[in-house]
MIVEXLO-606030 format. One record per residue (C-alpha): residue number from 1; x, y, z; residue in three letters. Coordinates in Angstrom, 2 decimals, decimal comma, padded with zeros to 5 digits, m for minus. Layout:
BEGIN
@pos:NUM; u:X; v:Y; w:Z; code:ALA
...
This chain:
BEGIN
@pos:1; u:000,00; v:000,00; w:000,00; code:MET
@pos:2; u:001,49; v:003,31; w:m001,02; code:GLY
@pos:3; u:002,76; v:005,28; w:m003,96; code:ASN
@pos:4; u:005,34; v:002,87; w:m005,36; code:VAL
@pos:5; u:007,83; v:004,54; w:m007,67; code:VAL
@pos:6; u:011,38; v:003,75; w:m008,65; code:SER
@pos:7; u:014,30; v:006,04; w:m007,94; code:ARG
@pos:8; u:013,83; v:007,79; w:m011,27; code:ASP
@pos:9; u:010,20; v:008,53; w:m010,38; code:GLY
@pos:10; u:008,51; v:006,00; w:m012,71; code:SER
@pos:11; u:005,83; v:003,56; w:m011,57; code:ARG
@pos:12; u:006,82; v:m000,02; w:m010,87; code:ILE
@pos:13; u:003,84; v:m001,76; w:m012,44; code:ASP
@pos:14; u:005,01; v:m005,27; w:m011,57; code:MET
@pos:15; u:004,95; v:m004,46; w:m007,83; code:VAL
@pos:16; u:001,49; v:m002,89; w:m008,16; code:ASP
@pos:17; u:000,17; v:m005,86; w:m010,14; code:ALA
@pos:18; u:001,62; v:m008,41; w:m007,70; code:LEU
@pos:19; u:m000,01; v:m006,53; w:m004,84; code:ARG
@pos:20; u:m003,23; v:m006,64; w:m006,85; code:GLY
@pos:21; u:m003,07; v:m010,44; w:m007,04; code:THR
@pos:22; u:m002,57; v:m010,57; w:m003,26; code:ALA
@pos:23; u:m005,61; v:m008,35; w:m002,69; code:LEU
@pos:24; u:m007,71; v:m010,65; w:m004,89; code:ILE
@pos:25; u:m006,62; v:m013,67; w:m002,85; code:GLY
@pos:26; u:m007,21; v:m011,90; w:000,45; code:LEU
@pos:27; u:m010,72; v:m010,85; w:m000,58; code:PHE
@pos:28; u:m011,74; v:m014,29; w:m001,80; code:LEU
@pos:29; u:m010,61; v:m015,84; w:001,50; code:VAL
@pos:30; u:m012,67; v:m013,22; w:003,34; code:HIS
@pos:31; u:m015,69; v:m014,02; w:001,18; code:MET
@pos:32; u:m015,20; v:m017,73; w:001,92; code:ASP
@pos:33; u:m015,16; v:m016,93; w:005,65; code:GLU
@pos:34; u:m018,09; v:m014,48; w:005,42; code:HIS
@pos:35; u:m015,70; v:m011,89; w:006,87; code:PHE
@pos:36; u:m014,78; v:m013,72; w:010,08; code:GLU
@pos:37; u:m018,32; v:m014,96; w:010,71; code:LEU
@pos:38; u:m017,70; v:m018,62; w:009,71; code:LEU
@pos:39; u:m021,39; v:m019,47; w:009,71; code:ARG
@pos:40; u:m023,20; v:m020,91; w:006,69; code:TYR
@pos:41; u:m026,72; v:m021,96; w:005,56; code:PRO
@pos:42; u:m028,19; v:m024,97; w:007,27; code:ALA
@pos:43; u:m029,76; v:m027,94; w:005,49; code:ASN
@pos:44; u:m028,07; v:m027,38; w:002,11; code:ALA
@pos:45; u:m028,41; v:m030,31; w:m000,34; code:PRO
@pos:46; u:m025,54; v:m032,77; w:m000,59; code:ASP
@pos:47; u:m024,43; v:m031,62; w:m004,03; code:TRP
@pos:48; u:m024,15; v:m028,03; w:m002,81; code:LEU
@pos:49; u:m022,27; v:m029,07; w:000,30; code:ASN
@pos:50; u:m019,79; v:m030,92; w:m001,93; code:SER
@pos:51; u:m019,40; v:m027,88; w:m004,17; code:LEU
@pos:52; u:m018,91; v:m025,60; w:m001,18; code:ASN
@pos:53; u:m016,28; v:m027,95; w:000,22; code:GLN
@pos:54; u:m014,45; v:m028,06; w:m003,10; code:TRP
@pos:55; u:m014,47; v:m024,26; w:m003,49; code:VAL
@pos:56; u:m013,29; v:m023,86; w:000,11; code:HIS
@pos:57; u:m010,32; v:m026,18; w:m000,40; code:HIS
@pos:58; u:m009,43; v:m024,43; w:m003,66; code:LEU
@pos:59; u:m009,68; v:m020,93; w:m002,18; code:THR
@pos:60; u:m007,73; v:m021,75; w:000,95; code:PHE
@pos:61; u:m005,22; v:m023,89; w:m000,93; code:GLY
@pos:62; u:m004,41; v:m021,07; w:m003,33; code:LEU
@pos:63; u:m004,64; v:m018,01; w:m001,09; code:PHE
@pos:64; u:m004,97; v:m018,57; w:002,66; code:ALA
@pos:65; u:m001,73; v:m017,79; w:004,46; code:GLY
@pos:66; u:m000,12; v:m016,71; w:001,16; code:LYS
@pos:67; u:m002,00; v:m013,56; w:000,14; code:ALA
@pos:68; u:m001,31; v:m011,78; w:003,44; code:TYR
@pos:69; u:002,35; v:m012,81; w:003,10; code:ALA
@pos:70; u:002,57; v:m011,18; w:m000,34; code:ILE
@pos:71; u:000,99; v:m008,08; w:001,16; code:PHE
@pos:72; u:003,61; v:m008,00; w:003,93; code:ALA
@pos:73; u:006,52; v:m008,39; w:001,52; code:MET
@pos:74; u:005,13; v:m005,72; w:m000,82; code:MET
@pos:75; u:004,72; v:m003,42; w:002,17; code:PHE
@pos:76; u:008,43; v:m003,82; w:002,92; code:GLY
@pos:77; u:009,34; v:m002,99; w:m000,68; code:ILE
@pos:78; u:007,04; v:000,05; w:m000,69; code:SER
@pos:79; u:008,54; v:001,21; w:002,61; code:PHE
@pos:80; u:012,03; v:001,17; w:001,11; code:THR
@pos:81; u:011,08; v:003,02; w:m002,06; code:LEU
@pos:82; u:009,10; v:005,69; w:m000,24; code:ILE
@pos:83; u:011,81; v:006,24; w:002,36; code:LEU
@pos:84; u:014,49; v:006,48; w:m000,35; code:GLN
@pos:85; u:012,44; v:009,12; w:m002,15; code:SER
@pos:86; u:011,80; v:011,16; w:000,98; code:TRP
@pos:87; u:015,39; v:010,85; w:002,26; code:ALA
@pos:88; u:016,74; v:012,10; w:m001,07; code:LYS
@pos:89; u:014,64; v:015,24; w:m000,72; code:ARG
@pos:90; u:014,50; v:015,87; w:003,05; code:ASP
@pos:91; u:017,31; v:013,85; w:004,61; code:GLY
@pos:92; u:017,32; v:010,52; w:006,40; code:ASP
@pos:93; u:016,16; v:011,65; w:009,85; code:ALA
@pos:94; u:013,22; v:013,67; w:008,55; code:ALA
@pos:95; u:012,18; v:010,84; w:006,23; code:ALA
@pos:96; u:012,14; v:008,32; w:009,07; code:ARG
@pos:97; u:010,09; v:010,60; w:011,32; code:LEU
@pos:98; u:007,60; v:011,17; w:008,52; code:ARG
@pos:99; u:007,30; v:007,45; w:007,90; code:PHE
@pos:100; u:006,68; v:006,86; w:011,59; code:LEU
@pos:101; u:003,82; v:009,35; w:011,35; code:TRP
@pos:102; u:002,60; v:007,54; w:008,21; code:ARG
@pos:103; u:002,50; v:004,29; w:010,17; code:LEU
@pos:104; u:000,63; v:005,96; w:013,04; code:VAL
@pos:105; u:m001,99; v:007,12; w:010,54; code:LEU
@pos:106; u:m002,20; v:003,64; w:009,02; code:LEU
@pos:107; u:m002,61; v:002,15; w:012,48; code:GLY
@pos:108; u:m005,41; v:004,61; w:013,30; code:ALA
@pos:109; u:m007,18; v:003,71; w:010,05; code:MET
@pos:110; u:m006,73; v:000,04; w:010,87; code:GLY
@pos:111; u:m008,15; v:000,40; w:014,36; code:TYR
@pos:112; u:m011,23; v:002,26; w:013,07; code:ILE
@pos:113; u:m011,63; v:m000,30; w:010,29; code:HIS
@pos:114; u:m011,41; v:m003,12; w:012,83; code:ALA
@pos:115; u:m014,45; v:m001,72; w:014,63; code:LEU
@pos:116; u:m016,31; v:m002,98; w:011,57; code:LEU
@pos:117; u:m014,12; v:m005,95; w:010,61; code:TYR
@pos:118; u:m011,85; v:m007,64; w:013,14; code:ILE
@pos:119; u:m009,85; v:m009,36; w:010,41; code:GLY
@pos:120; u:m008,27; v:m006,00; w:009,52; code:ASP
@pos:121; u:m004,64; v:m006,20; w:008,38; code:ILE
@pos:122; u:m003,82; v:m002,46; w:008,38; code:LEU
@pos:123; u:m003,17; v:m002,14; w:012,12; code:LEU
@pos:124; u:m001,10; v:m005,33; w:012,03; code:VAL
@pos:125; u:001,05; v:m003,94; w:009,20; code:LEU
@pos:126; u:001,45; v:m000,64; w:011,05; code:ALA
@pos:127; u:002,58; v:m002,33; w:014,27; code:VAL
@pos:128; u:004,95; v:m004,81; w:012,63; code:PHE
@pos:129; u:006,18; v:m002,14; w:010,20; code:GLY
@pos:130; u:007,54; v:000,05; w:013,00; code:LEU
@pos:131; u:010,87; v:m001,85; w:013,34; code:PRO
@pos:132; u:011,60; v:m001,22; w:009,65; code:LEU
@pos:133; u:012,18; v:002,46; w:010,40; code:VAL
@pos:134; u:014,95; v:001,54; w:012,85; code:PHE
@pos:135; u:016,40; v:m001,36; w:010,83; code:LEU
@pos:136; u:016,56; v:000,53; w:007,55; code:TYR
@pos:137; u:020,32; v:001,21; w:007,70; code:ARG
@pos:138; u:021,29; v:m002,16; w:009,18; code:VAL
@pos:139; u:023,35; v:m004,11; w:006,58; code:PRO
@pos:140; u:021,82; v:m007,17; w:004,93; code:ASP
@pos:141; u:024,51; v:m009,44; w:006,37; code:ARG
@pos:142; u:023,11; v:m008,73; w:009,86; code:TRP
@pos:143; u:019,47; v:m008,85; w:008,82; code:LEU
@pos:144; u:019,68; v:m012,11; w:006,85; code:ALA
@pos:145; u:020,12; v:m014,40; w:009,92; code:PRO
@pos:146; u:017,24; v:m012,61; w:011,65; code:LEU
@pos:147; u:015,00; v:m013,10; w:008,60; code:VAL
@pos:148; u:015,89; v:m016,82; w:008,44; code:ILE
@pos:149; u:015,01; v:m017,28; w:012,12; code:LEU
@pos:150; u:011,73; v:m015,40; w:011,73; code:LEU
@pos:151; u:010,62; v:m017,10; w:008,52; code:LEU
@pos:152; u:011,65; v:m020,47; w:009,94; code:GLY
@pos:153; u:009,51; v:m019,71; w:013,02; code:GLN
@pos:154; u:012,32; v:m020,52; w:015,41; code:ALA
@pos:155; u:010,26; v:m019,74; w:018,52; code:LEU
@pos:156; u:007,45; v:m021,99; w:017,31; code:SER
@pos:157; u:010,00; v:m024,76; w:016,70; code:LEU
@pos:158; u:011,28; v:m024,32; w:020,25; code:TRP
@pos:159; u:007,70; v:m024,57; w:021,57; code:THR
@pos:160; u:007,08; v:m027,77; w:019,59; code:VAL
@pos:161; u:010,31; v:m029,35; w:020,86; code:ILE
@pos:162; u:009,47; v:m028,39; w:024,47; code:ALA
@pos:163; u:005,98; v:m029,92; w:024,20; code:LEU
@pos:164; u:007,36; v:m033,05; w:022,52; code:TRP
@pos:165; u:010,01; v:m033,82; w:025,13; code:ILE
@pos:166; u:007,77; v:m032,94; w:028,09; code:THR
@pos:167; u:004,40; v:m034,54; w:027,21; code:PRO
@pos:168; u:003,34; v:m034,44; w:030,85; code:GLU
@pos:169; u:003,03; v:m030,64; w:030,73; code:THR
@pos:170; u:m000,49; v:m029,33; w:030,22; code:THR
@pos:171; u:m000,30; v:m025,66; w:029,18; code:PRO
@pos:172; u:m003,52; v:m023,71; w:028,93; code:SER
@pos:173; u:m005,29; v:m023,38; w:025,59; code:ASN
@pos:174; u:m004,48; v:m020,34; w:023,44; code:PRO
@pos:175; u:m006,47; v:m017,32; w:024,54; code:SER
@pos:176; u:m007,77; v:m016,57; w:021,05; code:HIS
@pos:177; u:m009,69; v:m019,86; w:020,87; code:TRP
@pos:178; u:m012,27; v:m018,82; w:023,44; code:ALA
@pos:179; u:m012,32; v:m015,20; w:022,31; code:LEU
@pos:180; u:m013,10; v:m016,07; w:018,70; code:TYR
@pos:181; u:m015,73; v:m018,61; w:019,77; code:GLY
@pos:182; u:m017,71; v:m015,87; w:021,53; code:ARG
@pos:183; u:m017,15; v:m013,40; w:018,71; code:ILE
@pos:184; u:m018,48; v:m015,69; w:015,96; code:PHE
@pos:185; u:m021,73; v:m016,15; w:017,87; code:THR
@pos:186; u:m022,04; v:m012,42; w:018,47; code:LEU
@pos:187; u:m021,70; v:m011,67; w:014,75; code:PHE
@pos:188; u:m024,83; v:m013,70; w:013,98; code:THR
@pos:189; u:m026,96; v:m011,47; w:016,22; code:GLN
@pos:190; u:m028,73; v:m008,32; w:015,16; code:ASP
@pos:191; u:m027,18; v:m005,80; w:017,57; code:SER
@pos:192; u:m024,73; v:m003,49; w:015,84; code:TRP
@pos:193; u:m023,96; v:m001,72; w:019,12; code:SER
@pos:194; u:m022,92; v:m005,01; w:020,75; code:ALA
@pos:195; u:m020,61; v:m005,78; w:017,84; code:VAL
@pos:196; u:m019,15; v:m002,27; w:017,97; code:PHE
@pos:197; u:m018,46; v:m002,46; w:021,71; code:LEU
@pos:198; u:m016,92; v:m005,91; w:021,30; code:ASN
@pos:199; u:m014,63; v:m004,74; w:018,50; code:ASN
@pos:200; u:m013,41; v:m001,80; w:020,58; code:LEU
@pos:201; u:m011,49; v:m004,17; w:022,83; code:THR
@pos:202; u:m012,17; v:m007,92; w:022,64; code:THR
@pos:203; u:m012,03; v:m008,10; w:018,84; code:GLY
@pos:204; u:m008,70; v:m006,30; w:018,75; code:GLN
@pos:205; u:m007,31; v:m008,48; w:021,54; code:THR
@pos:206; u:m008,39; v:m011,69; w:019,82; code:ALA
@pos:207; u:m006,67; v:m010,72; w:016,59; code:ARG
@pos:208; u:m003,30; v:m009,98; w:018,18; code:PHE
@pos:209; u:m003,51; v:m013,05; w:020,42; code:TRP
@pos:210; u:m003,99; v:m015,08; w:017,25; code:PHE
@pos:211; u:m000,88; v:m013,60; w:015,65; code:PHE
@pos:212; u:001,13; v:m014,17; w:018,84; code:ALA
@pos:213; u:m000,10; v:m017,67; w:019,72; code:GLU
@pos:214; u:m000,19; v:m019,10; w:016,21; code:SER
@pos:215; u:003,39; v:m018,00; w:015,50; code:GLY
@pos:216; u:002,24; v:m016,04; w:012,46; code:ARG
@pos:217; u:003,81; v:m012,85; w:013,84; code:TRP
@pos:218; u:007,24; v:m014,32; w:013,12; code:GLN
@pos:219; u:006,57; v:m014,74; w:009,41; code:GLN
@pos:220; u:004,87; v:m011,34; w:009,22; code:MET
@pos:221; u:007,93; v:m009,64; w:010,74; code:ALA
@pos:222; u:010,34; v:m011,67; w:008,61; code:GLY
@pos:223; u:008,49; v:m010,90; w:005,37; code:LEU
@pos:224; u:008,41; v:m007,17; w:006,09; code:LEU
@pos:225; u:012,19; v:m007,17; w:006,59; code:ILE
@pos:226; u:012,69; v:m009,41; w:003,54; code:LEU
@pos:227; u:010,65; v:m006,96; w:001,47; code:GLY
@pos:228; u:012,77; v:m004,08; w:002,75; code:MET
@pos:229; u:015,94; v:m005,94; w:001,77; code:MET
@pos:230; u:014,50; v:m006,74; w:m001,68; code:ALA
@pos:231; u:013,64; v:m003,07; w:m002,13; code:GLY
@pos:232; u:017,15; v:m001,96; w:m001,19; code:ARG
@pos:233; u:018,61; v:m004,39; w:m003,72; code:ARG
@pos:234; u:016,08; v:m003,28; w:m006,36; code:GLN
@pos:235; u:014,97; v:m006,85; w:m006,96; code:LEU
@pos:236; u:011,70; v:m005,50; w:m008,37; code:TYR
@pos:237; u:013,44; v:m004,36; w:m011,57; code:LEU
@pos:238; u:013,33; v:m006,57; w:m014,65; code:ASP
@pos:239; u:016,95; v:m007,22; w:m015,68; code:ASN
@pos:240; u:019,04; v:m010,33; w:m016,38; code:PRO
@pos:241; u:020,56; v:m010,43; w:m012,90; code:GLY
@pos:242; u:017,21; v:m010,23; w:m011,15; code:ASN
@pos:243; u:015,66; v:m012,78; w:m013,48; code:ARG
@pos:244; u:018,37; v:m015,23; w:m012,42; code:ARG
@pos:245; u:017,50; v:m014,54; w:m008,78; code:ILE
@pos:246; u:013,78; v:m014,99; w:m009,46; code:TRP
@pos:247; u:014,44; v:m018,23; w:m011,31; code:THR
@pos:248; u:016,61; v:m019,58; w:m008,51; code:ARG
@pos:249; u:014,01; v:m018,55; w:m005,93; code:THR
@pos:250; u:011,29; v:m020,28; w:m007,92; code:PHE
@pos:251; u:013,32; v:m023,49; w:m008,16; code:GLN
@pos:252; u:014,19; v:m023,55; w:m004,45; code:LEU
@pos:253; u:010,62; v:m022,69; w:m003,43; code:ALA
@pos:254; u:009,26; v:m025,45; w:m005,66; code:LEU
@pos:255; u:011,60; v:m027,98; w:m004,09; code:ALA
@pos:256; u:010,66; v:m026,73; w:m000,62; code:GLY
@pos:257; u:006,95; v:m026,90; w:m001,36; code:PHE
@pos:258; u:007,19; v:m030,43; w:m002,79; code:VAL
@pos:259; u:008,71; v:m031,52; w:000,53; code:PHE
@pos:260; u:006,87; v:m029,32; w:003,04; code:LEU
@pos:261; u:003,32; v:m029,51; w:001,75; code:PHE
@pos:262; u:003,12; v:m033,33; w:002,11; code:PRO
@pos:263; u:004,84; v:m032,94; w:005,49; code:LEU
@pos:264; u:002,12; v:m030,53; w:006,66; code:SER
@pos:265; u:m000,58; v:m032,99; w:005,54; code:LEU
@pos:266; u:001,21; v:m035,88; w:007,25; code:TRP
@pos:267; u:001,39; v:m033,90; w:010,50; code:VAL
@pos:268; u:m002,39; v:m033,41; w:010,43; code:GLN
@pos:269; u:m002,84; v:m037,18; w:010,48; code:GLY
@pos:270; u:m000,46; v:m037,87; w:013,36; code:LEU
@pos:271; u:m002,02; v:m039,31; w:016,54; code:PRO
@pos:272; u:m001,08; v:m036,25; w:018,58; code:LEU
@pos:273; u:m003,25; v:m034,36; w:020,99; code:GLN
@pos:274; u:m003,81; v:m030,84; w:022,20; code:GLY
@pos:275; u:m001,34; v:m028,02; w:021,79; code:LEU
@pos:276; u:001,47; v:m030,15; w:020,39; code:LEU
@pos:277; u:m000,64; v:m030,99; w:017,35; code:LYS
@pos:278; u:m001,83; v:m027,38; w:017,07; code:TYR
@pos:279; u:001,63; v:m025,81; w:017,18; code:HIS
@pos:280; u:003,23; v:m028,47; w:014,98; code:LEU
@pos:281; u:000,44; v:m028,08; w:012,42; code:GLY
@pos:282; u:000,65; v:m024,27; w:012,42; code:MET
@pos:283; u:004,44; v:m024,38; w:012,06; code:MET
@pos:284; u:004,65; v:m026,91; w:009,22; code:THR
@pos:285; u:001,65; v:m025,31; w:007,49; code:GLY
@pos:286; u:003,40; v:m021,95; w:007,78; code:GLY
@pos:287; u:006,54; v:m023,37; w:006,16; code:TRP
@pos:288; u:004,54; v:m024,81; w:003,26; code:ALA
@pos:289; u:002,63; v:m021,53; w:002,83; code:ASN
@pos:290; u:005,92; v:m019,63; w:002,75; code:LEU
@pos:291; u:007,23; v:m021,81; w:m000,07; code:MET
@pos:292; u:003,98; v:m021,42; w:m001,99; code:GLN
@pos:293; u:004,09; v:m017,65; w:m001,51; code:MET
@pos:294; u:007,64; v:m017,49; w:m002,86; code:LEU
@pos:295; u:006,52; v:m019,58; w:m005,84; code:LEU
@pos:296; u:003,70; v:m017,10; w:m006,41; code:TRP
@pos:297; u:005,90; v:m014,01; w:m006,13; code:ALA
@pos:298; u:008,90; v:m015,25; w:m008,12; code:SER
@pos:299; u:006,72; v:m016,91; w:m010,77; code:GLY
@pos:300; u:004,73; v:m013,73; w:m011,24; code:PHE
@pos:301; u:007,91; v:m011,68; w:m011,56; code:ALA
@pos:302; u:009,21; v:m014,09; w:m014,21; code:LEU
@pos:303; u:006,08; v:m014,05; w:m016,38; code:ILE
@pos:304; u:005,09; v:m010,42; w:m015,93; code:TYR
@pos:305; u:007,14; v:m009,02; w:m018,80; code:ARG
@pos:306; u:005,52; v:m011,59; w:m021,11; code:ARG
@pos:307; u:001,96; v:m010,65; w:m020,13; code:ILE
@pos:308; u:002,47; v:m006,93; w:m019,49; code:ALA
@pos:309; u:001,04; v:m006,00; w:m022,88; code:GLY
@pos:310; u:m002,36; v:m007,52; w:m022,17; code:PHE
@pos:311; u:m005,14; v:m005,22; w:m021,02; code:GLY
@pos:312; u:m005,93; v:m007,07; w:m017,81; code:PHE
@pos:313; u:m002,43; v:m006,42; w:m016,41; code:THR
@pos:314; u:m003,04; v:m002,68; w:m016,54; code:GLY
@pos:315; u:m006,28; v:m003,12; w:m014,61; code:ARG
@pos:316; u:m004,51; v:m005,44; w:m012,16; code:LEU
@pos:317; u:m001,78; v:m002,85; w:m011,57; code:ALA
@pos:318; u:m004,41; v:m000,12; w:m011,08; code:ALA
@pos:319; u:m006,19; v:m002,38; w:m008,59; code:PHE
@pos:320; u:m002,89; v:m002,81; w:m006,73; code:GLY
@pos:321; u:m002,24; v:000,94; w:m006,72; code:ARG
@pos:322; u:m005,67; v:001,50; w:m005,18; code:MET
@pos:323; u:m005,33; v:m001,43; w:m002,78; code:SER
@pos:324; u:m006,13; v:000,60; w:000,33; code:LEU
@pos:325; u:m009,34; v:002,03; w:m001,14; code:THR
@pos:326; u:m010,44; v:m001,31; w:m002,59; code:CYS
@pos:327; u:m009,55; v:m003,23; w:000,60; code:TYR
@pos:328; u:m011,68; v:m000,96; w:002,77; code:LEU
@pos:329; u:m014,50; v:m001,11; w:000,23; code:MET
@pos:330; u:m014,66; v:m004,90; w:000,65; code:HIS
@pos:331; u:m015,54; v:m004,81; w:004,32; code:SER
@pos:332; u:m017,70; v:m001,67; w:004,15; code:ILE
@pos:333; u:m019,97; v:m003,47; w:001,67; code:ILE
@pos:334; u:m019,78; v:m007,13; w:002,66; code:PHE
@pos:335; u:m019,55; v:m007,13; w:006,47; code:VAL
@pos:336; u:m023,07; v:m005,63; w:006,82; code:PRO
@pos:337; u:m024,17; v:m007,86; w:003,96; code:PHE
@pos:338; u:m023,21; v:m011,09; w:005,72; code:PHE
@pos:339; u:m023,40; v:m010,26; w:009,43; code:HIS
@pos:340; u:m026,48; v:m010,57; w:011,60; code:GLY
@pos:341; u:m026,89; v:m006,87; w:012,37; code:TYR
@pos:342; u:m027,09; v:m006,16; w:008,62; code:GLY
@pos:343; u:m028,73; v:m008,27; w:005,94; code:LEU
@pos:344; u:m027,66; v:m011,57; w:007,50; code:GLY
@pos:345; u:m026,83; v:m013,28; w:004,21; code:PHE
@pos:346; u:m024,56; v:m015,76; w:005,98; code:TYR
@pos:347; u:m027,80; v:m017,74; w:006,39; code:GLN
@pos:348; u:m028,46; v:m017,82; w:002,64; code:HIS
@pos:349; u:m025,13; v:m017,83; w:000,78; code:TRP
@pos:350; u:m022,78; v:m020,76; w:000,93; code:GLY
@pos:351; u:m019,08; v:m020,68; w:000,16; code:ILE
@pos:352; u:m019,36; v:m021,34; w:m003,58; code:ALA
@pos:353; u:m021,85; v:m018,52; w:m004,18; code:LEU
@pos:354; u:m019,95; v:m016,11; w:m001,92; code:SER
@pos:355; u:m016,61; v:m016,74; w:m003,63; code:VAL
@pos:356; u:m018,23; v:m016,59; w:m007,08; code:GLY
@pos:357; u:m019,74; v:m013,18; w:m006,29; code:VAL
@pos:358; u:m016,34; v:m012,15; w:m004,96; code:GLY
@pos:359; u:m014,72; v:m012,94; w:m008,31; code:VAL
@pos:360; u:m017,30; v:m010,79; w:m010,13; code:LEU
@pos:361; u:m016,92; v:m007,97; w:m007,61; code:PHE
@pos:362; u:m013,13; v:m007,96; w:m008,01; code:VAL
@pos:363; u:m013,48; v:m007,81; w:m011,80; code:ALA
@pos:364; u:m015,73; v:m004,77; w:m011,42; code:ALA
@pos:365; u:m013,30; v:m003,15; w:m008,96; code:GLN
@pos:366; u:m010,39; v:m003,64; w:m011,34; code:MET
@pos:367; u:m012,27; v:m001,84; w:m014,09; code:ARG
@pos:368; u:m013,27; v:000,92; w:m011,68; code:PHE
@pos:369; u:m009,67; v:001,35; w:m010,45; code:ALA
@pos:370; u:m008,39; v:001,50; w:m014,03; code:ASP
@pos:371; u:m010,98; v:004,16; w:m014,92; code:TRP
@pos:372; u:m010,36; v:006,16; w:m011,74; code:TRP
@pos:373; u:m006,59; v:006,30; w:m012,19; code:LEU
@pos:374; u:m006,95; v:007,47; w:m015,76; code:ARG
@pos:375; u:m008,40; v:010,67; w:m014,31; code:HIS
@pos:376; u:m006,82; v:010,84; w:m010,84; code:HIS
@pos:377; u:m003,30; v:010,54; w:m009,49; code:ALA
@pos:378; u:m004,32; v:008,52; w:m006,41; code:TYR
@pos:379; u:m007,17; v:006,45; w:m005,08; code:GLY
@pos:380; u:m009,48; v:008,38; w:m002,72; code:PRO
@pos:381; u:m008,19; v:006,86; w:000,54; code:VAL
@pos:382; u:m004,60; v:006,83; w:m000,76; code:GLU
@pos:383; u:m004,94; v:010,58; w:m001,39; code:TRP
@pos:384; u:m006,26; v:011,23; w:002,12; code:LEU
@pos:385; u:m003,44; v:009,16; w:003,64; code:TRP
@pos:386; u:m000,85; v:011,07; w:001,62; code:ARG
@pos:387; u:m002,34; v:014,44; w:002,57; code:CYS
@pos:388; u:m002,46; v:013,53; w:006,27; code:ALA
@pos:389; u:001,13; v:012,27; w:006,11; code:THR
@pos:390; u:002,36; v:015,51; w:004,55; code:LEU
@pos:391; u:000,15; v:017,66; w:006,79; code:GLY
@pos:392; u:m001,44; v:019,54; w:003,89; code:ARG
@pos:393; u:m004,40; v:019,03; w:001,62; code:PHE
@pos:394; u:m003,23; v:020,82; w:m001,50; code:ASP
@pos:395; u:m001,91; v:017,59; w:m003,05; code:VAL
@pos:396; u:m003,52; v:017,44; w:m006,51; code:PRO
@pos:397; u:m005,98; v:014,56; w:m006,79; code:LEU
@pos:398; u:m007,07; v:014,93; w:m010,40; code:ARG
@pos:399; u:m004,62; v:014,44; w:m013,22; code:ARG
@pos:400; u:m003,75; v:017,55; w:m015,16; code:ALA
@pos:401; u:m005,42; v:017,72; w:m018,56; code:VAL
@pos:402; u:m002,74; v:018,04; w:m021,25; code:ILE
């Protein structure tokens, strides 16, 4: 999310388009989940239940745990490019302070958004993005070991080992289990005020407990730093050297996925109980998702120059440039649509119909974003964020007519 330009001031369409693919995946997962409600029509016929199950496995297999990871890595790249641009004009210290303010604004937007939708990712990005400001000048040789430990979920591995060698220990269940159980029931009810009051505190707490207790915070932090490192090395540019890196990444990620995905499935079938099975499953699933995400990102980078001439890539890049506006639009429209205090369509739409409508909605958004950016320099929310960051509202929104 942000105005992604290269050092010479030109747009980096591949980064925008890749972010667009991540936003599509994120939205389709949210539609599958009915935006954190996880309740579906009762008494559906067997054929529809089978279709819903198939669409769920396809949606989650392609996007769950991978789309947010792409978002995190793209955020790290955007951070680097924006900070480089600001530092060139205003100096390093001023640029860092301004970016801290930018993150504060993003966090405030995320908190307000989470009053509607507790699955918000903006506040999470703002919180985990803070260390980037202080790590920006740390050399890659010092950051690389940290990234490996974070992406490898070293703390989760330590937890699994401790539970394995001391099976007599009985730690308490993760806090987010009970919190989310109460929240899902609340979302089926028709009281908007009760949902609002819950999301002020309990909803926010549940989300961060999930990130902490599932180990996902480690990959989020690692991917943000990895994105920053990729931005500093300009790995987003299409040149022979970078294509070799993308190819090598694709090959290694494919090999990793071929090994780790079956491992994650095997772990699910082990006769383990309680938290050991939970943490082992989350860890191995996270490793497999990481490999799949790297396949997605490197594969897209490799094919982008071959497909860049097609019309849909321009719309995809526009969608990625307006990711903040489009992301907020998803929950503003569909949370009241599905939840009990609104239209309550969780009772009527199964997964297949919800995801199918999501695909059509995304196609319409891509066309809208392409049209909007033909006439405007920024998306509406992107413009407001930029103005608030700069502390002035004279930033031109409409493109100059030549």
